[in-house]
N, C-alpha and C positions, 0 to 999 in steps of 0.2 A: 330506408331499408337497404338501399344499395351500399351505403357506407358501412352498414353493419356486416353485410356479406363480404365486403372488401376487407374489413378488419378480420373477419373469421378466416378468410383465405390467407391473409398475411400471417395469422397465427398458426394456421395449419402448415403453411410453407416454412415458417420458422421452426416448428416442431419437426418437420421432415428433415430440415437441414441439420438440426442439432441432435436428432435421435441417435445417429451413429456415435457421436461424441458422448452422449449420455450413456449409451450402452457400454462404450469403452470404459467409462468411469464407474459404472454400476457393477460390472463384472468383477473387477479387482476388489471393490469394496465388499461385495458378497463373499468372495473367496476368503478375504481377510477375516470377516466376521465368522464364517464357517470354521476356518482353521483355528481361530482362537477358542471358539465355543466347543467344537467337536474334535478338532485335530489333536493328535498326540505326538510328542517328540519321539523319534525313532531310537533315541539313545538316552542314557542317563544324563539329566541336566541339573541335578542337585549335587552339590559337593558335600564334603564331610562337615562343613560349617553350617549346612542347611541353606546355603545361598543358591539361588537359581540363576543359571547363566542365560543371558539373552532377554531382551525386552519382550519378544513375542512369548517366550516361555513364562515370564512373569505375568503377562496378561492371561495366558492359559490357566495358570494357577488361580488367579483371581476369579476367572469365569467358571472354571470347572470344580474348584475346591477339592473335595474328597476324591473324586475320580482321578484328578491329576496325581495326587499323592499315592493312590493305589497303583496306578500305572507305573510310577517311578519306583515304588516298592518292588513290583514285579521285575523291573529292569535291573535293579541293584541285586536282587536275588539271583537272576540269571547270570550276571557277571561273577558273583561269588561262586556259584555252581561251576561255571566254566573254569575259573582259576583253580578251584579245589580238585577238579578232574584232570588238571594238567599232568600230574605224575602218571596217571593211568594212560593218558594219550602218549606220553613219552615212552612208557614201557611197551606199549603196542608198536610204536615206531621202532624201538630198539629190536623187538622181535622180528619185525619185517626186515630190518637191516641185517640182522644175524642170518636170517633165512637167505637173503640175497648173497651174503658172504659165503655161506655154505655152497650155494649153487655155483658161484664163481669159482670156488676152490675145486669143486667136482669137475667143472668145465675145463679148468686149467690142468688138472690131473689127466684127463682124457686127451687134451691137446698135447701135453708133454709126452704122454705115452705114444701117441701117433707121430709126433714130431719132436724127438728128443733134442734136436738142434736149437729149438726155441726156448729150452729151459734156461732160466737165469743162472748166472754164475753165483758161487757162494758170496762174493763181494756184493753183487746186486741184491741178493736175498737179505744180507745183513743191512744194507742201506735201506731197504724197504722196511725191515723190522724197526730200524731207528726212526724212520718217518712215521710209522704207525704208532710208535710209543709217544712221539711228540704230538701227534694228532690227539691221542687219548688224554694227554696232559692238558692241552688247550681245550678239549671238549669238557673236561672236568671243571676247569676254571670258568668256562662259559656257563655251564650248568649251575655253578654256585652263584654267579651273578644273576642269572634268570630266577633262581629260587629266592634270592634276596628281594628282587623286584616284585615277585609274586606275593611274597609275605607282606611287603609294604602296601601293595595294592589291596590285599585282603584286609589289612588293618584299617585302611581308609574306607573301604567299602562297608565293613561291619559298622564303623562309626556312622557312616551315611545311612545305613539301614536303620540304626537306632534313632537317628534324627528324624527320618521319615515316619517311623512308627510313632514317635512322640507327636509329630504334626498331625497324624491321623487321629490320635486320641483327642487332640484339641479341636478337630474339625466338627 
């Protein structure tokens, strides 16, 4: 009987010594299983060809099925909505900038009224007008580039949306 107790003590001792390591190995495994089964990517991981980026995301799709595709459909629609509202956000920003310009002009008029010696010369005013005109030209060129990029993104996102909808019909 003594040898049996000694064996039991050795087993318990071994379990105590290895329990920390087992716990360290079990926690990441549990986290991995949870993230594959229940976790969701925080961004769109499906491209316009229907390909899923990343090994973990492929596992998620296999484990979650329809839930994965519904979540991706929501994300692609959020991105489409964000891009479609870009012109509205730009108009709001332009209105804020125009308001700021009006306030600055009013401040400058009051400043020049009280301190006429600070008023810029006609040459300085002309130089500023030319700089402003150059800024407007550059801004228009930049806006055209942005609109083109947004249109291309919208095109790809709409294709992705249709691919996801087709996958949901097959699930």
